All heavy atoms as TSV, in Angstrom:
chain	resi	resn	atom	element	x	y	z
A	1	MET	N	N	53.574	30.756	226.366
A	1	MET	CA	C	54.261	31.061	225.127
A	1	MET	C	C	54.566	29.763	224.388
A	1	MET	O	O	55.077	28.827	224.970
A	1	MET	CB	C	55.544	31.821	225.406
A	1	MET	CG	C	56.308	32.178	224.169
A	1	MET	SD	S	57.663	33.198	224.711
A	1	MET	CE	C	58.131	34.064	223.343
A	2	GLN	N	N	54.221	29.746	223.110
A	2	GLN	CA	C	54.466	28.586	222.272
A	2	GLN	C	C	55.590	28.882	221.302
A	2	GLN	O	O	55.911	30.039	221.042
A	2	GLN	CB	C	53.224	28.264	221.423
A	2	GLN	CG	C	52.151	27.510	222.132
A	2	GLN	CD	C	51.046	27.164	221.134
A	2	GLN	OE1	O	50.268	28.029	220.768
A	2	GLN	NE2	N	50.994	25.924	220.708
A	3	GLU	N	N	56.175	27.820	220.760
A	3	GLU	CA	C	57.174	27.968	219.710
A	3	GLU	C	C	56.739	27.141	218.518
A	3	GLU	O	O	56.159	26.069	218.676
A	3	GLU	CB	C	58.543	27.510	220.189
A	3	GLU	CG	C	59.126	28.398	221.261
A	3	GLU	CD	C	60.496	27.935	221.724
A	3	GLU	OE1	O	60.822	26.740	221.558
A	3	GLU	OE2	O	61.234	28.782	222.247
A	4	PHE	N	N	57.010	27.664	217.331
A	4	PHE	CA	C	56.741	26.928	216.103
A	4	PHE	C	C	58.049	26.802	215.352
A	4	PHE	O	O	58.712	27.800	215.077
A	4	PHE	CB	C	55.713	27.648	215.228
A	4	PHE	CG	C	55.504	26.968	213.904
A	4	PHE	CD1	C	54.718	25.835	213.819
A	4	PHE	CD2	C	56.127	27.435	212.754
A	4	PHE	CE1	C	54.539	25.178	212.615
A	4	PHE	CE2	C	55.949	26.799	211.540
A	4	PHE	CZ	C	55.162	25.665	211.469
A	5	SER	N	N	58.433	25.567	215.043
A	5	SER	CA	C	59.700	25.313	214.370
A	5	SER	C	C	59.526	25.288	212.858
A	5	SER	O	O	58.784	24.465	212.327
A	5	SER	CB	C	60.275	23.982	214.860
A	5	SER	OG	O	61.491	23.717	214.201
A	6	LEU	N	N	60.208	26.197	212.186
A	6	LEU	CA	C	60.212	26.251	210.721
A	6	LEU	C	C	61.320	25.313	210.260
A	6	LEU	O	O	62.486	25.623	210.405
A	6	LEU	CB	C	60.540	27.671	210.264
A	6	LEU	CG	C	59.468	28.490	209.614
A	6	LEU	CD1	C	59.995	29.850	209.228
A	6	LEU	CD2	C	58.783	27.825	208.492
A	7	GLN	N	N	60.962	24.168	209.736
A	7	GLN	CA	C	61.992	23.186	209.415
A	7	GLN	C	C	62.278	23.068	207.924
A	7	GLN	O	O	63.423	23.146	207.509
A	7	GLN	CB	C	61.598	21.826	209.978
A	7	GLN	CG	C	61.526	21.846	211.482
A	7	GLN	CD	C	61.049	20.528	212.051
A	7	GLN	OE1	O	60.682	19.618	211.342
A	7	GLN	NE2	N	61.049	20.429	213.359
A	8	GLU	N	N	61.266	22.884	207.128
A	8	GLU	CA	C	61.493	22.594	205.714
A	8	GLU	C	C	61.391	23.808	204.812
A	8	GLU	O	O	61.831	23.761	203.672
A	8	GLU	CB	C	60.494	21.531	205.239
A	8	GLU	CG	C	60.663	20.204	205.937
A	8	GLU	CD	C	59.663	19.174	205.457
A	8	GLU	OE1	O	59.079	19.372	204.377
A	8	GLU	OE2	O	59.471	18.197	206.169
A	9	HIS	N	N	60.800	24.870	205.306
A	9	HIS	CA	C	60.557	26.026	204.448
A	9	HIS	C	C	61.190	27.276	205.040
A	9	HIS	O	O	61.507	27.341	206.217
A	9	HIS	CB	C	59.048	26.234	204.259
A	9	HIS	CG	C	58.363	25.019	203.694
A	9	HIS	ND1	N	58.479	24.648	202.387
A	9	HIS	CD2	C	57.571	24.091	204.279
A	9	HIS	CE1	C	57.784	23.536	202.175
A	9	HIS	NE2	N	57.220	23.181	203.312
A	10	GLU	N	N	61.315	28.278	204.197
A	10	GLU	CA	C	61.901	29.547	204.598
A	10	GLU	C	C	60.911	30.402	205.383
A	10	GLU	O	O	61.286	31.241	206.189
A	10	GLU	CB	C	62.351	30.235	203.310
A	10	GLU	CG	C	62.638	31.669	203.380
A	10	GLU	CD	C	63.025	32.246	202.021
A	10	GLU	OE1	O	63.310	31.495	201.076
A	10	GLU	OE2	O	63.022	33.471	201.941
A	11	TYR	N	N	59.597	30.172	205.145
A	11	TYR	CA	C	58.562	30.948	205.823
A	11	TYR	C	C	57.272	30.137	205.883
A	11	TYR	O	O	57.129	29.105	205.235
A	11	TYR	CB	C	58.306	32.281	205.096
A	11	TYR	CG	C	57.690	32.110	203.727
A	11	TYR	CD1	C	56.313	32.038	203.577
A	11	TYR	CD2	C	58.479	32.003	202.586
A	11	TYR	CE1	C	55.731	31.862	202.327
A	11	TYR	CE2	C	57.919	31.839	201.334
A	11	TYR	CZ	C	56.537	31.766	201.218
A	11	TYR	OH	O	55.974	31.591	199.984
A	12	ILE	N	N	56.306	30.649	206.700
A	12	ILE	CA	C	54.958	30.084	206.737
A	12	ILE	C	C	53.982	31.256	206.701
A	12	ILE	O	O	54.194	32.257	207.409
A	12	ILE	CB	C	54.726	29.195	207.981
A	12	ILE	CG1	C	53.328	28.554	207.932
A	12	ILE	CG2	C	54.951	29.954	209.271
A	12	ILE	CD1	C	53.099	27.478	208.982
A	13	PRO	N	N	52.947	31.174	205.881
A	13	PRO	CA	C	51.946	32.250	205.874
A	13	PRO	C	C	51.218	32.335	207.222
A	13	PRO	O	O	50.960	31.310	207.870
A	13	PRO	CB	C	50.980	31.834	204.763
A	13	PRO	CG	C	51.789	30.944	203.873
A	13	PRO	CD	C	52.713	30.210	204.809
A	14	LEU	N	N	50.891	33.529	207.636
A	14	LEU	CA	C	50.251	33.764	208.927
A	14	LEU	C	C	48.983	32.935	209.103
A	14	LEU	O	O	48.814	32.279	210.138
A	14	LEU	CB	C	49.937	35.254	209.086
A	14	LEU	CG	C	49.214	35.679	210.357
A	14	LEU	CD1	C	49.982	35.257	211.596
A	14	LEU	CD2	C	48.987	37.187	210.349
A	15	CYS	N	N	48.096	32.919	208.114
A	15	CYS	CA	C	46.846	32.170	208.261
A	15	CYS	C	C	47.119	30.672	208.433
A	15	CYS	O	O	46.421	29.993	209.191
A	15	CYS	CB	C	45.892	32.432	207.105
A	15	CYS	SG	S	46.539	32.015	205.486
A	16	ASP	N	N	48.163	30.153	207.778
A	16	ASP	CA	C	48.512	28.732	207.917
A	16	ASP	C	C	49.044	28.430	209.317
A	16	ASP	O	O	48.732	27.394	209.905
A	16	ASP	CB	C	49.547	28.321	206.872
A	16	ASP	CG	C	48.992	28.338	205.459
A	16	ASP	OD1	O	47.758	28.518	205.291
A	16	ASP	OD2	O	49.782	28.177	204.520
A	17	LEU	N	N	49.840	29.333	209.872
A	17	LEU	CA	C	50.368	29.134	211.223
A	17	LEU	C	C	49.229	29.028	212.238
A	17	LEU	O	O	49.244	28.149	213.107
A	17	LEU	CB	C	51.305	30.277	211.617
A	17	LEU	CG	C	51.843	30.188	213.045
A	17	LEU	CD1	C	52.974	29.181	213.132
A	17	LEU	CD2	C	52.294	31.536	213.539
A	18	LEU	N	N	48.244	29.909	212.118
A	18	LEU	CA	C	47.123	29.891	213.057
A	18	LEU	C	C	46.362	28.571	212.980
A	18	LEU	O	O	45.935	28.035	213.999
A	18	LEU	CB	C	46.178	31.065	212.788
A	18	LEU	CG	C	46.780	32.470	212.938
A	18	LEU	CD1	C	45.732	33.527	212.664
A	18	LEU	CD2	C	47.414	32.667	214.289
A	19	LYS	N	N	46.220	28.026	211.772
A	19	LYS	CA	C	45.532	26.737	211.602
A	19	LYS	C	C	46.368	25.593	212.156
A	19	LYS	O	O	45.858	24.746	212.886
A	19	LYS	CB	C	45.245	26.460	210.118
A	19	LYS	CG	C	44.146	27.298	209.531
A	19	LYS	CD	C	43.756	26.836	208.151
A	19	LYS	CE	C	44.951	26.744	207.229
A	19	LYS	NZ	N	44.614	26.427	205.843
A	20	VAL	N	N	47.658	25.558	211.815
A	20	VAL	CA	C	48.545	24.469	212.239
A	20	VAL	C	C	48.610	24.362	213.758
A	20	VAL	O	O	48.623	23.261	214.313
A	20	VAL	CB	C	49.963	24.673	211.655
A	20	VAL	CG1	C	50.968	23.744	212.289
A	20	VAL	CG2	C	49.945	24.471	210.151
A	21	LEU	N	N	48.621	25.480	214.437
A	21	LEU	CA	C	48.733	25.479	215.897
A	21	LEU	C	C	47.380	25.438	216.600
A	21	LEU	O	O	47.306	25.562	217.819
A	21	LEU	CB	C	49.528	26.705	216.362
A	21	LEU	CG	C	50.998	26.718	215.947
A	21	LEU	CD1	C	51.670	27.984	216.430
A	21	LEU	CD2	C	51.733	25.490	216.468
A	22	ASN	N	N	46.303	25.261	215.826
A	22	ASN	CA	C	44.949	25.202	216.378
A	22	ASN	C	C	44.586	26.433	217.197
A	22	ASN	O	O	43.891	26.330	218.207
A	22	ASN	CB	C	44.755	23.929	217.209
A	22	ASN	CG	C	44.810	22.688	216.369
A	22	ASN	OD1	O	44.273	22.642	215.270
A	22	ASN	ND2	N	45.485	21.671	216.869
A	23	LEU	N	N	45.066	27.592	216.763
A	23	LEU	CA	C	44.706	28.840	217.426
A	23	LEU	C	C	43.377	29.365	216.904
A	23	LEU	O	O	42.848	30.349	217.411
A	23	LEU	CB	C	45.821	29.875	217.235
A	23	LEU	CG	C	47.152	29.499	217.894
A	23	LEU	CD1	C	48.229	30.493	217.513
A	23	LEU	CD2	C	47.004	29.407	219.406
A	24	CYS	N	N	42.848	28.715	215.878
A	24	CYS	CA	C	41.526	28.990	215.347
A	24	CYS	C	C	40.986	27.684	214.772
A	24	CYS	O	O	41.729	26.743	214.558
A	24	CYS	CB	C	41.572	30.090	214.287
A	24	CYS	SG	S	42.684	29.725	212.958
A	25	GLN	N	N	39.681	27.638	214.538
A	25	GLN	CA	C	39.046	26.385	214.145
A	25	GLN	C	C	39.184	26.065	212.663
A	25	GLN	O	O	39.135	24.904	212.279
A	25	GLN	CB	C	37.570	26.412	214.529
A	25	GLN	CG	C	37.364	26.504	216.024
A	25	GLN	CD	C	35.903	26.674	216.384
A	25	GLN	OE1	O	35.042	26.797	215.528
A	25	GLN	NE2	N	35.618	26.680	217.680
A	26	SER	N	N	39.360	27.088	211.830
A	26	SER	CA	C	39.430	26.844	210.387
A	26	SER	C	C	40.243	27.940	209.719
A	26	SER	O	O	40.548	28.969	210.322
A	26	SER	CB	C	38.025	26.830	209.788
A	26	SER	OG	O	37.460	28.131	209.865
A	27	GLY	N	N	40.552	27.708	208.445
A	27	GLY	CA	C	41.258	28.727	207.680
A	27	GLY	C	C	40.420	29.980	207.512
A	27	GLY	O	O	40.935	31.088	207.541
A	28	GLY	N	N	39.121	29.796	207.353
A	28	GLY	CA	C	38.221	30.940	207.229
A	28	GLY	C	C	38.214	31.788	208.490
A	28	GLY	O	O	38.222	33.020	208.431
A	29	GLN	N	N	38.202	31.124	209.637
A	29	GLN	CA	C	38.226	31.861	210.896
A	29	GLN	C	C	39.562	32.585	211.062
A	29	GLN	O	O	39.604	33.716	211.528
A	29	GLN	CB	C	37.987	30.936	212.091
A	29	GLN	CG	C	37.915	31.709	213.394
A	29	GLN	CD	C	37.847	30.841	214.632
A	29	GLN	OE1	O	38.343	29.713	214.638
A	29	GLN	NE2	N	37.245	31.362	215.677
A	30	ALA	N	N	40.651	31.938	210.657
A	30	ALA	CA	C	41.968	32.575	210.738
A	30	ALA	C	C	41.984	33.854	209.917
A	30	ALA	O	O	42.420	34.907	210.392
A	30	ALA	CB	C	43.047	31.614	210.244
A	31	LYS	N	N	41.495	33.782	208.691
A	31	LYS	CA	C	41.477	34.949	207.817
A	31	LYS	C	C	40.582	36.052	208.364
A	31	LYS	O	O	40.904	37.238	208.275
A	31	LYS	CB	C	41.045	34.539	206.413
A	31	LYS	CG	C	42.104	33.694	205.731
A	31	LYS	CD	C	41.645	33.177	204.399
A	31	LYS	CE	C	42.736	32.297	203.794
A	31	LYS	NZ	N	42.333	31.707	202.526
A	32	MET	N	N	39.457	35.670	208.987
A	32	MET	CA	C	38.546	36.647	209.575
A	32	MET	C	C	39.220	37.369	210.748
A	32	MET	O	O	39.151	38.593	210.858
A	32	MET	CB	C	37.265	35.961	210.045
A	32	MET	CG	C	36.222	36.921	210.589
A	32	MET	SD	S	34.743	36.087	211.171
A	32	MET	CE	C	35.360	35.305	212.653
A	33	LEU	N	N	39.884	36.612	211.631
A	33	LEU	CA	C	40.557	37.220	212.779
A	33	LEU	C	C	41.647	38.188	212.329
A	33	LEU	O	O	41.807	39.269	212.894
A	33	LEU	CB	C	41.151	36.133	213.678
A	33	LEU	CG	C	40.145	35.293	214.463
A	33	LEU	CD1	C	40.836	34.115	215.133
A	33	LEU	CD2	C	39.430	36.147	215.499
A	34	ILE	N	N	42.380	37.789	211.301
A	34	ILE	CA	C	43.441	38.659	210.780
A	34	ILE	C	C	42.835	39.943	210.211
A	34	ILE	O	O	43.290	41.049	210.522
A	34	ILE	CB	C	44.277	37.924	209.718
A	34	ILE	CG1	C	45.030	36.749	210.373
A	34	ILE	CG2	C	45.262	38.882	209.051
A	34	ILE	CD1	C	45.619	35.756	209.387
A	35	SER	N	N	41.788	39.820	209.394
A	35	SER	CA	C	41.185	41.007	208.776
A	35	SER	C	C	40.522	41.936	209.793
A	35	SER	O	O	40.393	43.133	209.550
A	35	SER	CB	C	40.181	40.599	207.694
A	35	SER	OG	O	39.064	39.956	208.260
A	36	GLU	N	N	40.136	41.387	210.946
A	36	GLU	CA	C	39.538	42.206	212.013
A	36	GLU	C	C	40.594	42.892	212.880
A	36	GLU	O	O	40.255	43.638	213.794
A	36	GLU	CB	C	38.647	41.337	212.900
A	36	GLU	CG	C	37.377	40.869	212.217
A	36	GLU	CD	C	36.552	39.932	213.071
A	36	GLU	OE1	O	37.054	39.452	214.118
A	36	GLU	OE2	O	35.408	39.660	212.678
A	37	GLY	N	N	41.873	42.606	212.630
A	37	GLY	CA	C	42.936	43.241	213.406
A	37	GLY	C	C	43.195	42.570	214.741
A	37	GLY	O	O	43.776	43.183	215.640
A	38	ALA	N	N	42.812	41.303	214.882
A	38	ALA	CA	C	42.966	40.592	216.156
A	38	ALA	C	C	44.326	39.906	216.299
A	38	ALA	O	O	44.593	39.271	217.308
A	38	ALA	CB	C	41.855	39.551	216.302
A	39	VAL	N	N	45.185	40.050	215.285
A	39	VAL	CA	C	46.479	39.364	215.299
A	39	VAL	C	C	47.599	40.397	215.168
A	39	VAL	O	O	47.528	41.294	214.334
A	39	VAL	CB	C	46.583	38.349	214.136
A	39	VAL	CG1	C	47.915	37.620	214.178
A	39	VAL	CG2	C	45.431	37.356	214.187
A	40	LYS	N	N	48.621	40.239	216.008
A	40	LYS	CA	C	49.794	41.108	215.931
A	40	LYS	C	C	51.007	40.268	215.534
A	40	LYS	O	O	51.155	39.136	215.992
A	40	LYS	CB	C	50.078	41.780	217.273
A	40	LYS	CG	C	49.084	42.832	217.653
A	40	LYS	CD	C	49.506	43.525	218.943
A	40	LYS	CE	C	48.524	44.624	219.315
A	40	LYS	NZ	N	48.961	45.303	220.545
A	41	VAL	N	N	51.852	40.858	214.704
A	41	VAL	CA	C	53.126	40.248	214.347
A	41	VAL	C	C	54.217	41.247	214.727
A	41	VAL	O	O	54.193	42.393	214.284
A	41	VAL	CB	C	53.200	39.901	212.842
A	41	VAL	CG1	C	54.584	39.375	212.485
A	41	VAL	CG2	C	52.131	38.879	212.474
A	42	ASN	N	N	55.118	40.810	215.584
A	42	ASN	CA	C	56.205	41.672	216.070
A	42	ASN	C	C	55.678	42.980	216.660
A	42	ASN	O	O	56.237	44.049	216.446
A	42	ASN	CB	C	57.224	41.925	214.955
A	42	ASN	CG	C	57.869	40.648	214.474
A	42	ASN	OD1	O	58.108	39.731	215.249
A	42	ASN	ND2	N	58.131	40.566	213.191
A	43	GLY	N	N	54.560	42.874	217.391
A	43	GLY	CA	C	54.006	44.021	218.102
A	43	GLY	C	C	53.106	44.935	217.281
A	43	GLY	O	O	52.550	45.885	217.818
A	44	GLN	N	N	52.939	44.666	215.988
A	44	GLN	CA	C	52.120	45.498	215.120
A	44	GLN	C	C	50.915	44.704	214.616
A	44	GLN	O	O	51.044	43.523	214.283
A	44	GLN	CB	C	52.932	45.964	213.899
A	44	GLN	CG	C	54.171	46.763	214.256
A	44	GLN	CD	C	53.832	48.126	214.830
A	44	GLN	OE1	O	52.883	48.770	214.404
A	44	GLN	NE2	N	54.604	48.550	215.817
A	45	VAL	N	N	49.752	45.346	214.548
A	45	VAL	CA	C	48.573	44.685	213.990
A	45	VAL	C	C	48.881	44.308	212.549
A	45	VAL	O	O	49.381	45.126	211.781
A	45	VAL	CB	C	47.329	45.606	214.055
A	45	VAL	CG1	C	46.164	44.986	213.303
A	45	VAL	CG2	C	46.947	45.876	215.506
A	46	GLU	N	N	48.611	43.052	212.204
A	46	GLU	CA	C	48.880	42.548	210.855
A	46	GLU	C	C	47.568	42.232	210.154
A	46	GLU	O	O	46.782	41.436	210.660
A	46	GLU	CB	C	49.756	41.289	210.934
A	46	GLU	CG	C	50.140	40.723	209.591
A	46	GLU	CD	C	50.863	41.736	208.710
A	46	GLU	OE1	O	52.016	42.083	209.024
A	46	GLU	OE2	O	50.252	42.179	207.717
A	47	LEU	N	N	47.333	42.863	209.010
A	47	LEU	CA	C	46.096	42.663	208.260
A	47	LEU	C	C	46.297	41.800	207.018
A	47	LEU	O	O	45.333	41.452	206.345
A	47	LEU	CB	C	45.497	44.015	207.862
A	47	LEU	CG	C	45.127	44.937	209.029
A	47	LEU	CD1	C	44.673	46.294	208.520
A	47	LEU	CD2	C	44.065	44.294	209.901
A	48	ARG	N	N	47.536	41.449	206.715
A	48	ARG	CA	C	47.809	40.606	205.545
A	48	ARG	C	C	47.658	39.135	205.937
A	48	ARG	O	O	48.407	38.632	206.766
A	48	ARG	CB	C	49.225	40.851	205.016
A	48	ARG	CG	C	49.427	42.265	204.507
A	48	ARG	CD	C	50.872	42.511	204.156
A	48	ARG	NE	N	51.681	42.433	205.382
A	48	ARG	CZ	C	52.999	42.234	205.398
A	48	ARG	NH1	N	53.669	42.089	204.278
A	48	ARG	NH2	N	53.645	42.182	206.545
A	49	LYS	N	N	46.701	38.477	205.343
A	49	LYS	CA	C	46.396	37.088	205.694
A	49	LYS	C	C	47.553	36.140	205.389
A	49	LYS	O	O	47.775	35.175	206.091
A	49	LYS	CB	C	45.142	36.626	204.957
A	49	LYS	CG	C	43.907	37.421	205.350
A	49	LYS	CD	C	42.774	37.171	204.380
A	49	LYS	CE	C	41.587	38.039	204.692
A	49	LYS	NZ	N	41.734	39.411	204.282
A	50	ARG	N	N	48.288	36.411	204.327
A	50	ARG	CA	C	49.369	35.525	203.922
A	50	ARG	C	C	50.741	36.133	204.223
A	50	ARG	O	O	51.734	35.819	203.567
A	50	ARG	CB	C	49.232	35.173	202.446
A	50	ARG	CG	C	47.869	34.529	202.192
A	50	ARG	CD	C	47.748	33.485	201.156
A	50	ARG	NE	N	48.778	32.511	201.010
A	50	ARG	CZ	C	48.789	31.300	201.576
A	50	ARG	NH1	N	47.842	30.950	202.405
A	50	ARG	NH2	N	49.751	30.465	201.324
A	51	CYS	N	N	50.791	36.976	205.255
A	51	CYS	CA	C	52.053	37.571	205.702
A	51	CYS	C	C	53.068	36.451	205.927
A	51	CYS	O	O	52.768	35.454	206.591
A	51	CYS	CB	C	51.810	38.339	206.995
A	51	CYS	SG	S	53.287	38.879	207.844
A	52	LYS	N	N	54.257	36.592	205.353
A	52	LYS	CA	C	55.286	35.555	205.468
A	52	LYS	C	C	56.000	35.660	206.803
A	52	LYS	O	O	56.697	36.635	207.072
A	52	LYS	CB	C	56.285	35.686	204.324
A	52	LYS	CG	C	55.668	35.422	202.975
A	52	LYS	CD	C	56.678	35.619	201.872
A	52	LYS	CE	C	56.037	35.350	200.524
A	52	LYS	NZ	N	56.973	35.562	199.417
A	53	LEU	N	N	55.814	34.649	207.642
A	53	LEU	CA	C	56.475	34.613	208.941
A	53	LEU	C	C	57.788	33.866	208.803
A	53	LEU	O	O	57.848	32.771	208.242
A	53	LEU	CB	C	55.585	33.919	209.967
A	53	LEU	CG	C	54.236	34.587	210.209
A	53	LEU	CD1	C	53.394	33.728	211.131
A	53	LEU	CD2	C	54.423	35.976	210.785
A	54	ARG	N	N	58.834	34.450	209.341
A	54	ARG	CA	C	60.172	33.859	209.267
A	54	ARG	C	C	60.738	33.678	210.672
A	54	ARG	O	O	60.146	34.135	211.648
A	54	ARG	CB	C	61.081	34.751	208.428
A	54	ARG	CG	C	60.548	34.963	207.005
A	54	ARG	CD	C	61.421	35.918	206.211
A	54	ARG	NE	N	60.780	36.343	204.972
A	54	ARG	CZ	C	60.747	35.649	203.855
A	54	ARG	NH1	N	61.299	34.463	203.803
A	54	ARG	NH2	N	60.153	36.133	202.773
A	55	ILE	N	N	61.873	33.022	210.765
A	55	ILE	CA	C	62.517	32.767	212.053
A	55	ILE	C	C	62.689	34.081	212.810
A	55	ILE	O	O	63.154	35.070	212.259
A	55	ILE	CB	C	63.871	32.067	211.840
A	55	ILE	CG1	C	63.643	30.681	211.231
A	55	ILE	CG2	C	64.649	31.962	213.144
A	55	ILE	CD1	C	64.894	30.004	210.719
A	56	GLY	N	N	62.285	34.077	214.069
A	56	GLY	CA	C	62.407	35.254	214.926
A	56	GLY	C	C	61.133	36.070	215.044
A	56	GLY	O	O	61.029	36.915	215.932
A	57	ASP	N	N	60.164	35.839	214.162
A	57	ASP	CA	C	58.909	36.579	214.240
A	57	ASP	C	C	58.089	36.129	215.452
A	57	ASP	O	O	58.134	34.961	215.844
A	57	ASP	CB	C	58.075	36.396	212.971
A	57	ASP	CG	C	58.619	37.197	211.793
A	57	ASP	OD1	O	59.338	38.193	212.027
A	57	ASP	OD2	O	58.314	36.832	210.644
A	58	ILE	N	N	57.354	37.063	216.027
A	58	ILE	CA	C	56.518	36.786	217.200
A	58	ILE	C	C	55.084	37.150	216.853
A	58	ILE	O	O	54.802	38.265	216.425
A	58	ILE	CB	C	56.994	37.591	218.420
A	58	ILE	CG1	C	58.430	37.183	218.764
A	58	ILE	CG2	C	56.059	37.375	219.613
A	58	ILE	CD1	C	59.088	38.055	219.809
A	59	VAL	N	N	54.175	36.181	217.039
A	59	VAL	CA	C	52.760	36.360	216.722
A	59	VAL	C	C	51.965	36.369	218.024
A	59	VAL	O	O	52.193	35.530	218.897
A	59	VAL	CB	C	52.263	35.211	215.812
A	59	VAL	CG1	C	50.780	35.350	215.533
A	59	VAL	CG2	C	53.055	35.183	214.517
A	60	GLN	N	N	51.031	37.310	218.144
A	60	GLN	CA	C	50.160	37.384	219.318
A	60	GLN	C	C	48.712	37.338	218.870
A	60	GLN	O	O	48.311	38.070	217.966
A	60	GLN	CB	C	50.418	38.674	220.094
A	60	GLN	CG	C	51.810	38.743	220.670
A	60	GLN	CD	C	52.089	40.106	221.251
A	60	GLN	OE1	O	52.091	41.103	220.532
A	60	GLN	NE2	N	52.327	40.145	222.546
A	61	ILE	N	N	47.937	36.463	219.518
A	61	ILE	CA	C	46.512	36.345	219.230
A	61	ILE	C	C	45.799	35.846	220.469
A	61	ILE	O	O	46.248	34.894	221.117
A	61	ILE	CB	C	46.241	35.407	218.024
A	61	ILE	CG1	C	44.738	35.310	217.750
A	61	ILE	CG2	C	46.872	34.062	218.218
A	61	ILE	CD1	C	44.382	34.587	216.475
A	62	SER	N	N	44.727	36.489	220.830
A	62	SER	CA	C	43.874	36.077	221.959
A	62	SER	C	C	44.671	35.749	223.214
A	62	SER	O	O	44.451	34.736	223.858
A	62	SER	CB	C	43.031	34.866	221.557
A	62	SER	OG	O	42.250	35.144	220.432
A	63	GLY	N	N	45.617	36.589	223.552
A	63	GLY	CA	C	46.407	36.394	224.777
A	63	GLY	C	C	47.483	35.332	224.664
A	63	GLY	O	O	48.162	35.047	225.643
A	64	GLN	N	N	47.649	34.746	223.499
A	64	GLN	CA	C	48.697	33.746	223.304
A	64	GLN	C	C	49.813	34.329	222.458
A	64	GLN	O	O	49.571	35.153	221.579
A	64	GLN	CB	C	48.116	32.500	222.622
A	64	GLN	CG	C	47.066	31.816	223.474
A	64	GLN	CD	C	46.875	30.384	223.019
A	64	GLN	OE1	O	47.790	29.732	222.549
A	64	GLN	NE2	N	45.666	29.907	223.165
A	65	THR	N	N	51.028	33.869	222.716
A	65	THR	CA	C	52.198	34.328	221.972
A	65	THR	C	C	52.893	33.137	221.364
A	65	THR	O	O	53.103	32.117	222.029
A	65	THR	CB	C	53.170	35.087	222.894
A	65	THR	OG1	O	52.476	36.189	223.489
A	65	THR	CG2	C	54.370	35.599	222.133
A	66	VAL	N	N	53.254	33.257	220.079
A	66	VAL	CA	C	53.967	32.196	219.372
A	66	VAL	C	C	55.232	32.801	218.778
A	66	VAL	O	O	55.187	33.841	218.118
A	66	VAL	CB	C	53.108	31.597	218.223
A	66	VAL	CG1	C	53.895	30.536	217.476
A	66	VAL	CG2	C	51.800	31.049	218.760
A	67	THR	N	N	56.372	32.144	219.014
A	67	THR	CA	C	57.631	32.552	218.437
A	67	THR	C	C	58.026	31.562	217.356
A	67	THR	O	O	57.984	30.344	217.590
A	67	THR	CB	C	58.730	32.620	219.514
A	67	THR	OG1	O	58.330	33.516	220.541
A	67	THR	CG2	C	60.054	33.101	218.927
A	68	VAL	N	N	58.410	32.060	216.191
A	68	VAL	CA	C	58.862	31.201	215.105
A	68	VAL	C	C	60.357	30.966	215.290
A	68	VAL	O	O	61.144	31.922	215.375
A	68	VAL	CB	C	58.577	31.844	213.724
A	68	VAL	CG1	C	59.046	30.928	212.608
A	68	VAL	CG2	C	57.099	32.172	213.576
A	69	ILE	N	N	60.738	29.693	215.392
A	69	ILE	CA	C	62.131	29.337	215.624
A	69	ILE	C	C	62.663	28.465	214.482
A	69	ILE	O	O	61.883	27.962	213.665
A	69	ILE	CB	C	62.325	28.615	216.981
A	69	ILE	CG1	C	61.538	27.311	217.010
A	69	ILE	CG2	C	61.929	29.526	218.128
A	69	ILE	CD1	C	61.838	26.432	218.208
A	70	ALA	N	N	63.955	28.243	214.475
A	70	ALA	CA	C	64.594	27.393	213.440
A	70	ALA	C	C	64.327	25.928	213.737
A	70	ALA	O	O	64.117	25.513	214.845
A	70	ALA	CB	C	66.081	27.645	213.386
């Protein structure tokens, strides 16, 4: 389980989080994985590429879990 600290902003778009944490190789791949339904946010499949992730959100992709923290 990984944690991502939201420090300067109120939220981070889902596709940006996947890129920042190197959970995918590129922004294009991140968007493709999201559109294919391979990413869950708070236990639900998320199809919105720019879904705003905020403190407390939990992202799951390819057997990895990321929690957004303060």
